[in-house]
All heavy atoms as a GROMACS GRO file, in nm:
protein
  612
    1MET      N    1  -0.823  -3.869   4.373
    1MET     CA    2  -0.740  -3.818   4.267
    1MET      C    3  -0.809  -3.707   4.192
    1MET      O    4  -0.748  -3.610   4.155
    1MET     CB    5  -0.702  -3.934   4.175
    1MET     CG    6  -0.609  -3.897   4.066
    1MET     SD    7  -0.445  -3.869   4.133
    1MET     CE    8  -0.356  -3.839   3.986
    2SER      N    9  -0.939  -3.718   4.170
    2SER     CA   10  -1.010  -3.616   4.095
    2SER      C   11  -1.018  -3.486   4.172
    2SER      O   12  -1.020  -3.378   4.112
    2SER     CB   13  -1.149  -3.666   4.057
    2SER     OG   14  -1.225  -3.687   4.174
    3ALA      N   15  -1.022  -3.492   4.305
    3ALA     CA   16  -1.024  -3.370   4.385
    3ALA      C   17  -0.895  -3.292   4.368
    3ALA      O   18  -0.896  -3.168   4.360
    3ALA     CB   19  -1.049  -3.402   4.531
    4ALA      N   20  -0.783  -3.364   4.360
    4ALA     CA   21  -0.654  -3.297   4.341
    4ALA      C   22  -0.649  -3.231   4.204
    4ALA      O   23  -0.600  -3.118   4.189
    4ALA     CB   24  -0.541  -3.396   4.357
    5LEU      N   25  -0.699  -3.300   4.102
    5LEU     CA   26  -0.700  -3.241   3.968
    5LEU      C   27  -0.792  -3.120   3.961
    5LEU      O   28  -0.762  -3.023   3.892
    5LEU     CB   29  -0.742  -3.345   3.865
    5LEU     CG   30  -0.643  -3.458   3.839
    5LEU    CD1   31  -0.703  -3.561   3.746
    5LEU    CD2   32  -0.514  -3.403   3.785
    6GLU      N   33  -0.902  -3.125   4.034
    6GLU     CA   34  -0.994  -3.011   4.036
    6GLU      C   35  -0.928  -2.889   4.098
    6GLU      O   36  -0.941  -2.778   4.048
    6GLU     CB   37  -1.120  -3.049   4.114
    6GLU     CG   38  -1.224  -2.939   4.117
    6GLU     CD   39  -1.347  -2.983   4.195
    6GLU    OE1   40  -1.377  -3.103   4.198
    6GLU    OE2   41  -1.410  -2.894   4.255
    7MET      N   42  -0.850  -2.911   4.206
    7MET     CA   43  -0.780  -2.799   4.270
    7MET      C   44  -0.674  -2.741   4.177
    7MET      O   45  -0.653  -2.621   4.172
    7MET     CB   46  -0.718  -2.844   4.401
    7MET     CG   47  -0.819  -2.857   4.513
    7MET     SD   48  -0.744  -2.879   4.672
    7MET     CE   49  -0.695  -3.048   4.662
    8VAL      N   50  -0.605  -2.829   4.103
    8VAL     CA   51  -0.504  -2.781   4.009
    8VAL      C   52  -0.570  -2.698   3.899
    8VAL      O   53  -0.520  -2.593   3.860
    8VAL     CB   54  -0.424  -2.899   3.950
    8VAL    CG1   55  -0.337  -2.854   3.836
    8VAL    CG2   56  -0.341  -2.964   4.058
    9ASN      N   57  -0.685  -2.743   3.850
    9ASN     CA   58  -0.756  -2.668   3.746
    9ASN      C   59  -0.804  -2.533   3.799
    9ASN      O   60  -0.800  -2.432   3.728
    9ASN     CB   61  -0.874  -2.749   3.693
    9ASN     CG   62  -0.829  -2.867   3.610
    9ASN    OD1   63  -0.718  -2.865   3.555
    9ASN    ND2   64  -0.910  -2.969   3.602
   10LEU      N   65  -0.852  -2.530   3.923
   10LEU     CA   66  -0.894  -2.403   3.982
   10LEU      C   67  -0.774  -2.310   4.001
   10LEU      O   68  -0.786  -2.189   3.984
   10LEU     CB   69  -0.965  -2.427   4.115
   10LEU     CG   70  -1.104  -2.490   4.105
   10LEU    CD1   71  -1.157  -2.521   4.244
   10LEU    CD2   72  -1.200  -2.399   4.031
   11ALA      N   73  -0.661  -2.366   4.038
   11ALA     CA   74  -0.541  -2.285   4.055
   11ALA      C   75  -0.496  -2.227   3.921
   11ALA      O   76  -0.449  -2.114   3.915
   11ALA     CB   77  -0.430  -2.368   4.117
   12ALA      N   78  -0.511  -2.302   3.815
   12ALA     CA   79  -0.473  -2.254   3.683
   12ALA      C   80  -0.565  -2.140   3.638
   12ALA      O   81  -0.526  -2.057   3.556
   12ALA     CB   82  -0.478  -2.368   3.582
   13ALA      N   83  -0.686  -2.136   3.693
   13ALA     CA   84  -0.780  -2.030   3.655
   13ALA      C   85  -0.739  -1.894   3.713
   13ALA      O   86  -0.787  -1.792   3.669
   13ALA     CB   87  -0.920  -2.066   3.702
   14GLY      N   88  -0.652  -1.893   3.812
   14GLY     CA   89  -0.600  -1.767   3.863
   14GLY      C   90  -0.647  -1.730   4.002
   14GLY      O   91  -0.616  -1.622   4.051
   15ASP      N   92  -0.719  -1.814   4.071
   15ASP     CA   93  -0.764  -1.785   4.206
   15ASP      C   94  -0.646  -1.802   4.301
   15ASP      O   95  -0.590  -1.909   4.313
   15ASP     CB   96  -0.879  -1.878   4.245
   15ASP     CG   97  -0.947  -1.835   4.373
   15ASP    OD1   98  -0.916  -1.727   4.426
   15ASP    OD2   99  -1.031  -1.912   4.420
   16THR      N  100  -0.606  -1.695   4.370
   16THR     CA  101  -0.485  -1.699   4.452
   16THR      C  102  -0.500  -1.788   4.574
   16THR      O  103  -0.404  -1.851   4.617
   16THR     CB  104  -0.446  -1.557   4.497
   16THR    OG1  105  -0.555  -1.500   4.569
   16THR    CG2  106  -0.408  -1.472   4.379
   17ALA      N  107  -0.620  -1.794   4.633
   17ALA     CA  108  -0.640  -1.882   4.748
   17ALA      C  109  -0.621  -2.027   4.709
   17ALA      O  110  -0.562  -2.106   4.783
   17ALA     CB  111  -0.777  -1.859   4.810
   18LYS      N  112  -0.672  -2.063   4.594
   18LYS     CA  113  -0.658  -2.200   4.547
   18LYS      C  114  -0.512  -2.230   4.512
   18LYS      O  115  -0.463  -2.340   4.532
   18LYS     CB  116  -0.748  -2.228   4.426
   18LYS     CG  117  -0.894  -2.211   4.454
   18LYS     CD  118  -0.944  -2.314   4.552
   18LYS     CE  119  -1.093  -2.294   4.574
   18LYS     NZ  120  -1.148  -2.384   4.671
   19THR      N  121  -0.440  -2.132   4.459
   19THR     CA  122  -0.300  -2.151   4.427
   19THR      C  123  -0.220  -2.176   4.554
   19THR      O  124  -0.133  -2.263   4.556
   19THR     CB  125  -0.245  -2.028   4.353
   19THR    OG1  126  -0.325  -2.003   4.239
   19THR    CG2  127  -0.101  -2.049   4.312
   20ALA      N  128  -0.250  -2.102   4.659
   20ALA     CA  129  -0.180  -2.123   4.786
   20ALA      C  130  -0.210  -2.262   4.841
   20ALA      O  131  -0.123  -2.328   4.896
   20ALA     CB  132  -0.220  -2.015   4.885
   21LEU      N  133  -0.334  -2.306   4.826
   21LEU     CA  134  -0.371  -2.438   4.873
   21LEU      C  135  -0.297  -2.547   4.797
   21LEU      O  136  -0.246  -2.641   4.857
   21LEU     CB  137  -0.522  -2.458   4.861
   21LEU     CG  138  -0.575  -2.593   4.908
   21LEU    CD1  139  -0.553  -2.609   5.058
   21LEU    CD2  140  -0.721  -2.606   4.875
   22VAL      N  141  -0.285  -2.532   4.668
   22VAL     CA  142  -0.213  -2.631   4.588
   22VAL      C  143  -0.065  -2.630   4.626
   22VAL      O  144  -0.002  -2.736   4.635
   22VAL     CB  145  -0.232  -2.604   4.437
   22VAL    CG1  146  -0.138  -2.690   4.354
   22VAL    CG2  147  -0.375  -2.629   4.398
   23GLY      N  148  -0.008  -2.515   4.653
   23GLY     CA  149   0.131  -2.508   4.698
   23GLY      C  150   0.152  -2.578   4.831
   23GLY      O  151   0.251  -2.648   4.851
   24ASN      N  152   0.056  -2.562   4.921
   24ASN     CA  153   0.066  -2.631   5.049
   24ASN      C  154   0.052  -2.781   5.033
   24ASN      O  155   0.119  -2.858   5.101
   24ASN     CB  156  -0.040  -2.578   5.146
   24ASN     CG  157  -0.011  -2.436   5.189
   24ASN    OD1  158   0.104  -2.394   5.188
   24ASN    ND2  159  -0.114  -2.364   5.226
   25ILE      N  160  -0.035  -2.824   4.944
   25ILE     CA  161  -0.052  -2.967   4.920
   25ILE      C  162   0.076  -3.025   4.859
   25ILE      O  163   0.115  -3.136   4.892
   25ILE     CB  164  -0.175  -2.993   4.832
   25ILE    CG1  165  -0.301  -2.961   4.911
   25ILE    CG2  166  -0.178  -3.136   4.781
   25ILE    CD1  167  -0.428  -2.969   4.832
   26ALA      N  168   0.142  -2.949   4.773
   26ALA     CA  169   0.268  -2.996   4.715
   26ALA      C  170   0.374  -3.013   4.823
   26ALA      O  171   0.452  -3.108   4.820
   26ALA     CB  172   0.316  -2.898   4.608
   27SER      N  173   0.376  -2.924   4.922
   27SER     CA  174   0.472  -2.936   5.032
   27SER      C  175   0.445  -3.061   5.115
   27SER      O  176   0.537  -3.132   5.154
   27SER     CB  177   0.465  -2.813   5.122
   27SER     OG  178   0.497  -2.698   5.048
   28VAL      N  179   0.320  -3.086   5.143
   28VAL     CA  180   0.284  -3.207   5.218
   28VAL      C  181   0.319  -3.330   5.136
   28VAL      O  182   0.369  -3.430   5.190
   28VAL     CB  183   0.134  -3.205   5.255
   28VAL    CG1  184   0.089  -3.338   5.311
   28VAL    CG2  185   0.106  -3.093   5.352
   29GLY      N  186   0.294  -3.324   5.006
   29GLY     CA  187   0.328  -3.437   4.920
   29GLY      C  188   0.477  -3.466   4.920
   29GLY      O  189   0.518  -3.582   4.923
   30TYR      N  190   0.559  -3.362   4.919
   30TYR     CA  191   0.703  -3.385   4.923
   30TYR      C  192   0.744  -3.443   5.058
   30TYR      O  193   0.831  -3.530   5.064
   30TYR     CB  194   0.783  -3.258   4.896
   30TYR     CG  195   0.930  -3.283   4.917
   30TYR    CD1  196   0.998  -3.371   4.834
   30TYR    CD2  197   0.999  -3.226   5.022
   30TYR    CE1  198   1.131  -3.400   4.855
   30TYR    CE2  199   1.132  -3.254   5.044
   30TYR     CZ  200   1.197  -3.341   4.960
   30TYR     OH  201   1.328  -3.370   4.980
   31GLY      N  202   0.682  -3.396   5.164
   31GLY     CA  203   0.713  -3.453   5.296
   31GLY      C  204   0.683  -3.602   5.301
   31GLY      O  205   0.761  -3.680   5.356
   32LEU      N  206   0.572  -3.640   5.242
   32LEU     CA  207   0.539  -3.783   5.237
   32LEU      C  208   0.633  -3.858   5.143
   32LEU      O  209   0.669  -3.973   5.169
   32LEU     CB  210   0.394  -3.801   5.194
   32LEU     CG  211   0.288  -3.753   5.293
   32LEU    CD1  212   0.149  -3.763   5.231
   32LEU    CD2  213   0.295  -3.831   5.422
   33ALA      N  214   0.672  -3.793   5.034
   33ALA     CA  215   0.762  -3.858   4.939
   33ALA      C  216   0.903  -3.875   4.995
   33ALA      O  217   0.977  -3.963   4.951
   33ALA     CB  218   0.769  -3.776   4.809
   34ALA      N  219   0.941  -3.795   5.093
   34ALA     CA  220   1.075  -3.805   5.150
   34ALA      C  221   1.086  -3.917   5.252
   34ALA      O  222   1.197  -3.953   5.291
   34ALA     CB  223   1.113  -3.672   5.214
   35ILE      N  224   0.974  -3.971   5.296
   35ILE     CA  225   0.979  -4.079   5.396
   35ILE      C  226   1.044  -4.205   5.337
   35ILE      O  227   1.130  -4.265   5.401
   35ILE     CB  228   0.837  -4.110   5.448
   35ILE    CG1  229   0.787  -3.993   5.530
   35ILE    CG2  230   0.836  -4.237   5.532
   35ILE    CD1  231   0.642  -4.004   5.571
   36GLY      N  232   1.005  -4.241   5.216
   36GLY     CA  233   1.058  -4.362   5.154
   36GLY      C  234   1.209  -4.359   5.136
   36GLY      O  235   1.279  -4.451   5.180
   37PRO      N  236   1.265  -4.255   5.073
   37PRO     CA  237   1.410  -4.248   5.061
   37PRO      C  238   1.482  -4.239   5.195
   37PRO      O  239   1.592  -4.294   5.211
   37PRO     CB  240   1.434  -4.122   4.978
   37PRO     CG  241   1.310  -4.107   4.898
   37PRO     CD  242   1.200  -4.155   4.988
   38GLY      N  243   1.418  -4.176   5.293
   38GLY     CA  244   1.481  -4.168   5.426
   38GLY      C  245   1.493  -4.306   5.489
   38GLY      O  246   1.598  -4.341   5.545
   39VAL      N  247   1.388  -4.384   5.478
   39VAL     CA  248   1.393  -4.521   5.529
   39VAL      C  249   1.494  -4.603   5.448
   39VAL      O  250   1.571  -4.682   5.504
   39VAL     CB  251   1.251  -4.585   5.524
   39VAL    CG1  252   1.256  -4.733   5.552
   39VAL    CG2  253   1.159  -4.514   5.622
   40GLY      N  254   1.495  -4.583   5.317
   40GLY     CA  255   1.588  -4.656   5.232
   40GLY      C  256   1.734  -4.628   5.266
   40GLY      O  257   1.816  -4.720   5.272
   41VAL      N  258   1.767  -4.504   5.291
   41VAL     CA  259   1.904  -4.468   5.327
   41VAL      C  260   1.942  -4.531   5.460
   41VAL      O  261   2.054  -4.582   5.478
   41VAL     CB  262   1.921  -4.314   5.329
   41VAL    CG1  263   2.051  -4.274   5.393
   41VAL    CG2  264   1.912  -4.259   5.188
   42GLY      N  265   1.848  -4.530   5.554
   42GLY     CA  266   1.876  -4.593   5.683
   42GLY      C  267   1.902  -4.742   5.670
   42GLY      O  268   1.993  -4.796   5.734
   43ILE      N  269   1.823  -4.808   5.587
   43ILE     CA  270   1.843  -4.952   5.566
   43ILE      C  271   1.977  -4.978   5.497
   43ILE      O  272   2.051  -5.070   5.534
   43ILE     CB  273   1.726  -5.011   5.485
   43ILE    CG1  274   1.600  -5.012   5.571
   43ILE    CG2  275   1.759  -5.151   5.435
   43ILE    CD1  276   1.474  -5.049   5.495
   44ILE      N  277   2.009  -4.896   5.397
   44ILE     CA  278   2.134  -4.916   5.323
   44ILE      C  279   2.255  -4.905   5.415
   44ILE      O  280   2.342  -4.992   5.417
   44ILE     CB  281   2.146  -4.813   5.208
   44ILE    CG1  282   2.049  -4.848   5.096
   44ILE    CG2  283   2.289  -4.807   5.153
   44ILE    CD1  284   2.034  -4.738   4.994
   45PHE      N  285   2.261  -4.798   5.494
   45PHE     CA  286   2.379  -4.779   5.578
   45PHE      C  287   2.379  -4.871   5.699
   45PHE      O  288   2.486  -4.910   5.747
   45PHE     CB  289   2.394  -4.632   5.617
   45PHE     CG  290   2.445  -4.548   5.504
   45PHE    CD1  291   2.361  -4.463   5.437
   45PHE    CD2  292   2.576  -4.558   5.462
   45PHE    CE1  293   2.406  -4.387   5.331
   45PHE    CE2  294   2.623  -4.485   5.356
   45PHE     CZ  295   2.538  -4.398   5.289
   46GLY      N  296   2.262  -4.907   5.749
   46GLY     CA  297   2.256  -5.003   5.859
   46GLY      C  298   2.308  -5.140   5.816
   46GLY      O  299   2.391  -5.201   5.885
   47ASN      N  300   2.260  -5.187   5.702
   47ASN     CA  301   2.306  -5.317   5.652
   47ASN      C  302   2.450  -5.312   5.605
   47ASN      O  303   2.523  -5.410   5.616
   47ASN     CB  304   2.215  -5.367   5.541
   47ASN     CG  305   2.079  -5.409   5.592
   47ASN    OD1  306   2.064  -5.441   5.710
   47ASN    ND2  307   1.981  -5.408   5.505
   48GLY      N  308   2.491  -5.198   5.552
   48GLY     CA  309   2.631  -5.184   5.510
   48GLY      C  310   2.726  -5.189   5.628
   48GLY      O  311   2.833  -5.252   5.621
   49THR      N  312   2.689  -5.126   5.737
   49THR     CA  313   2.772  -5.130   5.858
   49THR      C  314   2.780  -5.272   5.912
   49THR      O  315   2.886  -5.318   5.955
   49THR     CB  316   2.715  -5.035   5.964
   49THR    OG1  317   2.708  -4.905   5.909
   49THR    CG2  318   2.800  -5.034   6.088
   50GLN      N  319   2.668  -5.342   5.909
   50GLN     CA  320   2.666  -5.481   5.953
   50GLN      C  321   2.754  -5.568   5.863
   50GLN      O  322   2.827  -5.654   5.912
   50GLN     CB  323   2.521  -5.529   5.949
   50GLN     CG  324   2.489  -5.642   6.040
   50GLN     CD  325   2.340  -5.669   6.042
   50GLN    OE1  326   2.279  -5.676   5.934
   50GLN    NE2  327   2.283  -5.683   6.159
   51ALA      N  328   2.747  -5.544   5.732
   51ALA     CA  329   2.830  -5.622   5.639
   51ALA      C  330   2.978  -5.593   5.659
   51ALA      O  331   3.061  -5.685   5.652
   51ALA     CB  332   2.789  -5.592   5.496
   52LEU      N  333   3.013  -5.468   5.686
   52LEU     CA  334   3.154  -5.434   5.712
   52LEU      C  335   3.204  -5.499   5.840
   52LEU      O  336   3.321  -5.537   5.849
   52LEU     CB  337   3.171  -5.283   5.720
   52LEU     CG  338   3.167  -5.208   5.586
   52LEU    CD1  339   3.163  -5.058   5.609
   52LEU    CD2  340   3.287  -5.245   5.504
   53ALA      N  341   3.118  -5.510   5.939
   53ALA     CA  342   3.159  -5.576   6.063
   53ALA      C  343   3.180  -5.725   6.042
   53ALA      O  344   3.268  -5.785   6.106
   53ALA     CB  345   3.054  -5.553   6.171
   54ARG      N  346   3.103  -5.785   5.954
   54ARG     CA  347   3.115  -5.929   5.930
   54ARG      C  348   3.230  -5.964   5.835
   54ARG      O  349   3.295  -6.067   5.851
   54ARG     CB  350   2.985  -5.984   5.873
   54ARG     CG  351   2.873  -5.982   5.972
   54ARG     CD  352   2.746  -6.035   5.912
   54ARG     NE  353   2.637  -6.019   6.006
   54ARG     CZ  354   2.537  -6.103   6.018
   54ARG    NH1  355   2.531  -6.209   5.941
   54ARG    NH2  356   2.442  -6.081   6.105
   55GLN      N  357   3.251  -5.880   5.733
   55GLN     CA  358   3.357  -5.906   5.636
   55GLN      C  359   3.436  -5.778   5.608
   55GLN      O  360   3.413  -5.710   5.508
   55GLN     CB  361   3.298  -5.957   5.505
   55GLN     CG  362   3.243  -6.096   5.512
   55GLN     CD  363   3.200  -6.144   5.376
   55GLN    OE1  364   3.153  -6.068   5.294
   55GLN    NE2  365   3.220  -6.273   5.352
   56PRO      N  366   3.530  -5.746   5.694
   56PRO     CA  367   3.606  -5.622   5.673
   56PRO      C  368   3.693  -5.625   5.546
   56PRO      O  369   3.726  -5.520   5.492
   56PRO     CB  370   3.694  -5.612   5.797
   56PRO     CG  371   3.662  -5.725   5.884
   56PRO     CD  372   3.564  -5.813   5.817
   57GLU      N  373   3.724  -5.744   5.495
   57GLU     CA  374   3.808  -5.751   5.375
   57GLU      C  375   3.733  -5.709   5.249
   57GLU      O  376   3.794  -5.678   5.148
   57GLU     CB  377   3.866  -5.893   5.356
   57GLU     CG  378   3.762  -5.999   5.328
   57GLU     CD  379   3.700  -6.061   5.452
   57GLU    OE1  380   3.732  -6.019   5.565
   57GLU    OE2  381   3.617  -6.151   5.435
   58ALA      N  382   3.601  -5.705   5.255
   58ALA     CA  383   3.521  -5.663   5.140
   58ALA      C  384   3.476  -5.518   5.152
   58ALA      O  385   3.375  -5.478   5.095
   58ALA     CB  386   3.400  -5.754   5.127
   59ALA      N  387   3.552  -5.438   5.225
   59ALA     CA  388   3.512  -5.300   5.254
   59ALA      C  389   3.495  -5.217   5.126
   59ALA      O  390   3.400  -5.139   5.116
   59ALA     CB  391   3.613  -5.234   5.346
   60GLY      N  392   3.582  -5.233   5.029
   60GLY     CA  393   3.573  -5.153   4.907
   60GLY      C  394   3.446  -5.181   4.828
   60GLY      O  395   3.377  -5.087   4.785
   61LEU      N  396   3.413  -5.305   4.812
   61LEU     CA  397   3.293  -5.343   4.738
   61LEU      C  398   3.166  -5.300   4.812
   61LEU      O  399   3.072  -5.247   4.752
   61LEU     CB  400   3.291  -5.494   4.714
   61LEU     CG  401   3.170  -5.549   4.639
   61LEU    CD1  402   3.167  -5.493   4.498
   61LEU    CD2  403   3.174  -5.700   4.639
   62ILE      N  404   3.166  -5.321   4.942
   62ILE     CA  405   3.048  -5.284   5.022
   62ILE      C  406   3.028  -5.133   5.019
   62ILE      O  407   2.916  -5.084   5.003
   62ILE     CB  408   3.063  -5.337   5.166
   62ILE    CG1  409   3.059  -5.490   5.166
   62ILE    CG2  410   2.954  -5.281   5.256
   62ILE    CD1  411   3.100  -5.552   5.298
   63ARG      N  412   3.134  -5.059   5.034
   63ARG     CA  413   3.124  -4.913   5.035
   63ARG      C  414   3.076  -4.860   4.899
   63ARG      O  415   2.994  -4.769   4.892
   63ARG     CB  416   3.258  -4.850   5.071
   63ARG     CG  417   3.250  -4.702   5.097
   63ARG     CD  418   3.380  -4.643   5.150
   63ARG     NE  419   3.419  -4.707   5.274
   63ARG     CZ  420   3.534  -4.775   5.290
   63ARG    NH1  421   3.619  -4.786   5.190
   63ARG    NH2  422   3.564  -4.829   5.406
   64THR      N  423   3.124  -4.921   4.790
   64THR     CA  424   3.079  -4.881   4.657
   64THR      C  425   2.929  -4.905   4.640
   64THR      O  426   2.856  -4.819   4.590
   64THR     CB  427   3.157  -4.959   4.549
   64THR    OG1  428   3.296  -4.933   4.566
   64THR    CG2  429   3.112  -4.919   4.411
   65ASN      N  430   2.883  -5.022   4.685
   65ASN     CA  431   2.740  -5.052   4.675
   65ASN      C  432   2.657  -4.961   4.764
   65ASN      O  433   2.545  -4.924   4.728
   65ASN     CB  434   2.715  -5.199   4.710
   65ASN     CG  435   2.764  -5.292   4.602
   65ASN    OD1  436   2.778  -5.252   4.488
   65ASN    ND2  437   2.793  -5.415   4.639
   66GLN      N  438   2.711  -4.923   4.880
   66GLN     CA  439   2.640  -4.829   4.967
   66GLN      C  440   2.623  -4.694   4.900
   66GLN      O  441   2.515  -4.635   4.904
   66GLN     CB  442   2.718  -4.808   5.098
   66GLN     CG  443   2.692  -4.908   5.204
   66GLN     CD  444   2.765  -4.869   5.331
   66GLN    OE1  445   2.879  -4.822   5.327
   66GLN    NE2  446   2.701  -4.889   5.443
   67ILE      N  447   2.728  -4.645   4.838
   67ILE     CA  448   2.722  -4.514   4.775
   67ILE      C  449   2.626  -4.516   4.656
   67ILE      O  450   2.549  -4.421   4.636
   67ILE     CB  451   2.864  -4.468   4.732
   67ILE    CG1  452   2.947  -4.439   4.857
   67ILE    CG2  453   2.858  -4.345   4.643
   67ILE    CD1  454   3.093  -4.416   4.831
   68MET      N  455   2.626  -4.623   4.579
   68MET     CA  456   2.533  -4.632   4.467
   68MET      C  457   2.388  -4.637   4.516
   68MET      O  458   2.300  -4.571   4.462
   68MET     CB  459   2.564  -4.755   4.382
   68MET     CG  460   2.689  -4.739   4.298
   68MET     SD  461   2.726  -4.885   4.201
   68MET     CE  462   2.579  -4.905   4.108
   69GLY      N  463   2.362  -4.716   4.620
   69GLY     CA  464   2.227  -4.723   4.676
   69GLY      C  465   2.182  -4.591   4.733
   69GLY      O  466   2.066  -4.550   4.717
   70PHE      N  467   2.274  -4.520   4.798
   70PHE     CA  468   2.242  -4.388   4.853
   70PHE      C  469   2.207  -4.291   4.740
   70PHE      O  470   2.110  -4.216   4.752
   70PHE     CB  471   2.362  -4.336   4.933
   70PHE     CG  472   2.346  -4.195   4.980
   70PHE    CD1  473   2.263  -4.166   5.086
   70PHE    CD2  474   2.413  -4.092   4.918
   70PHE    CE1  475   2.248  -4.036   5.131
   70PHE    CE2  476   2.398  -3.962   4.962
   70PHE     CZ  477   2.315  -3.934   5.068
   71ALA      N  478   2.282  -4.296   4.631
   71ALA     CA  479   2.256  -4.205   4.519
   71ALA      C  480   2.119  -4.233   4.457
   71ALA      O  481   2.044  -4.139   4.424
   71ALA     CB  482   2.366  -4.220   4.413
   72PHE      N  483   2.082  -4.360   4.443
   72PHE     CA  484   1.950  -4.393   4.387
   72PHE      C  485   1.838  -4.348   4.479
   72PHE      O  486   1.736  -4.296   4.434
   72PHE     CB  487   1.939  -4.542   4.358
   72PHE     CG  488   2.024  -4.588   4.242
   72PHE    CD1  489   2.098  -4.704   4.251
   72PHE    CD2  490   2.029  -4.514   4.126
   72PHE    CE1  491   2.175  -4.746   4.145
   72PHE    CE2  492   2.106  -4.555   4.019
   72PHE     CZ  493   2.180  -4.672   4.028
   73CYS      N  494   1.856  -4.366   4.610
   73CYS     CA  495   1.752  -4.323   4.705
   73CYS      C  496   1.737  -4.171   4.704
   73CYS      O  497   1.626  -4.119   4.709
   73CYS     CB  498   1.785  -4.370   4.846
   73CYS     SG  499   1.747  -4.543   4.873
   74GLU      N  500   1.846  -4.100   4.699
   74GLU     CA  501   1.839  -3.954   4.698
   74GLU      C  502   1.781  -3.903   4.566
   74GLU      O  503   1.717  -3.799   4.563
   74GLU     CB  504   1.976  -3.893   4.724
   74GLU     CG  505   2.019  -3.906   4.867
   74GLU     CD  506   1.923  -3.840   4.963
   74GLU    OE1  507   1.881  -3.726   4.941
   74GLU    OE2  508   1.889  -3.905   5.063
   75ALA      N  509   1.805  -3.976   4.457
   75ALA     CA  510   1.743  -3.937   4.330
   75ALA      C  511   1.592  -3.945   4.340
   75ALA      O  512   1.520  -3.859   4.288
   75ALA     CB  513   1.794  -4.026   4.217
   76LEU      N  514   1.540  -4.045   4.411
   76LEU     CA  515   1.396  -4.054   4.431
   76LEU      C  516   1.344  -3.935   4.511
   76LEU      O  517   1.236  -3.883   4.484
   76LEU     CB  518   1.360  -4.185   4.502
   76LEU     CG  519   1.375  -4.312   4.420
   76LEU    CD1  520   1.348  -4.433   4.506
   76LEU    CD2  521   1.280  -4.309   4.303
   77ALA      N  522   1.420  -3.892   4.611
   77ALA     CA  523   1.378  -3.776   4.690
   77ALA      C  524   1.378  -3.650   4.604
   77ALA      O  525   1.288  -3.567   4.616
   77ALA     CB  526   1.471  -3.759   4.810
   78LEU      N  527   1.476  -3.635   4.517
   78LEU     CA  528   1.480  -3.518   4.430
   78LEU      C  529   1.366  -3.520   4.329
   78LEU      O  530   1.309  -3.416   4.297
   78LEU     CB  531   1.615  -3.510   4.358
   78LEU     CG  532   1.733  -3.477   4.448
   78LEU    CD1  533   1.863  -3.484   4.369
   78LEU    CD2  534   1.717  -3.341   4.512
   79ILE      N  535   1.332  -3.639   4.281
   79ILE     CA  536   1.216  -3.649   4.191
   79ILE      C  537   1.090  -3.606   4.264
   79ILE      O  538   1.004  -3.539   4.208
   79ILE     CB  539   1.204  -3.792   4.134
   79ILE    CG1  540   1.317  -3.818   4.036
   79ILE    CG2  541   1.069  -3.814   4.068
   79ILE    CD1  542   1.327  -3.962   3.992
   80GLY      N  543   1.080  -3.643   4.392
   80GLY     CA  544   0.964  -3.605   4.472
   80GLY      C  545   0.951  -3.454   4.487
   80GLY      O  546   0.840  -3.399   4.482
   81ILE      N  547   1.062  -3.384   4.504
   81ILE     CA  548   1.055  -3.239   4.520
   81ILE      C  549   1.025  -3.171   4.386
   81ILE      O  550   0.956  -3.069   4.381
   81ILE     CB  551   1.182  -3.181   4.585
   81ILE    CG1  552   1.155  -3.041   4.637
   81ILE    CG2  553   1.298  -3.178   4.491
   81ILE    CD1  554   1.263  -2.987   4.726
   82VAL      N  555   1.072  -3.227   4.277
   82VAL     CA  556   1.047  -3.168   4.145
   82VAL      C  557   0.902  -3.184   4.104
   82VAL      O  558   0.845  -3.096   4.038
   82VAL     CB  559   1.143  -3.230   4.041
   82VAL    CG1  560   1.105  -3.193   3.899
   82VAL    CG2  561   1.285  -3.186   4.068
   83MET      N  562   0.840  -3.293   4.144
   83MET     CA  563   0.700  -3.316   4.105
   83MET      C  564   0.606  -3.206   4.159
   83MET      O  565   0.505  -3.176   4.096
   83MET     CB  566   0.652  -3.453   4.155
   83MET     CG  567   0.706  -3.567   4.077
   83MET     SD  568   0.664  -3.555   3.904
   83MET     CE  569   0.821  -3.576   3.828
   84GLY      N  570   0.641  -3.148   4.271
   84GLY     CA  571   0.561  -3.037   4.322
   84GLY      C  572   0.561  -2.917   4.230
   84GLY      O  573   0.463  -2.844   4.220
   85PHE      N  574   0.672  -2.897   4.159
   85PHE     CA  575   0.680  -2.786   4.065
   85PHE      C  576   0.621  -2.821   3.928
   85PHE      O  577   0.569  -2.737   3.859
   85PHE     CB  578   0.826  -2.743   4.047
   85PHE     CG  579   0.887  -2.688   4.172
   85PHE    CD1  580   0.988  -2.755   4.238
   85PHE    CD2  581   0.841  -2.569   4.226
   85PHE    CE1  582   1.044  -2.705   4.353
   85PHE    CE2  583   0.895  -2.518   4.342
   85PHE     CZ  584   0.997  -2.586   4.405
   86VAL      N  585   0.634  -2.948   3.891
   86VAL     CA  586   0.584  -2.991   3.760
   86VAL      C  587   0.433  -2.983   3.755
   86VAL      O  588   0.375  -2.936   3.657
   86VAL     CB  589   0.633  -3.134   3.728
   86VAL    CG1  590   0.562  -3.189   3.606
   86VAL    CG2  591   0.782  -3.136   3.708
   87TYR      N  592   0.367  -3.029   3.860
   87TYR     CA  593   0.220  -3.033   3.861
   87TYR      C  594   0.159  -2.912   3.928
   87TYR      O  595   0.048  -2.916   3.974
   87TYR     CB  596   0.173  -3.162   3.930
   87TYR     CG  597   0.205  -3.283   3.850
   87TYR    CD1  598   0.298  -3.376   3.894
   87TYR    CD2  599   0.145  -3.304   3.727
   87TYR    CE1  600   0.329  -3.486   3.819
   87TYR    CE2  601   0.176  -3.415   3.651
   87TYR     CZ  602   0.268  -3.506   3.698
   87TYR     OH  603   0.298  -3.616   3.623
   88LYS      N  604   0.231  -2.803   3.933
   88LYS     CA  605   0.181  -2.680   3.998
   88LYS      C  606   0.085  -2.607   3.909
   88LYS      O  607   0.091  -2.596   3.795
   88LYS     CB  608   0.298  -2.590   4.033
   88LYS     CG  609   0.258  -2.474   4.118
   88LYS     CD  610   0.379  -2.404   4.167
   88LYS     CE  611   0.338  -2.295   4.262
   88LYS     NZ  612   0.450  -2.220   4.308
   0.00000   0.00000   0.00000
């Protein structure tokens, strides 16, 4: 953690090579941060499809819960992309 903070401090000092390095690290960080929501969306829709196959009469409730879960997972992905800009 301290190495990352040191790079951010060096980037704030104005060294362009260090700034580019911090930008690349932010991109890698977002790529890693997108894995969790991607897995979450897959689980949500996989289980939702299974639930619809088992109880088609509850389609409205299941679909509503799927959409809410999808929105929460995507919000986490958006937070991940914003953090790259916040800590730049």
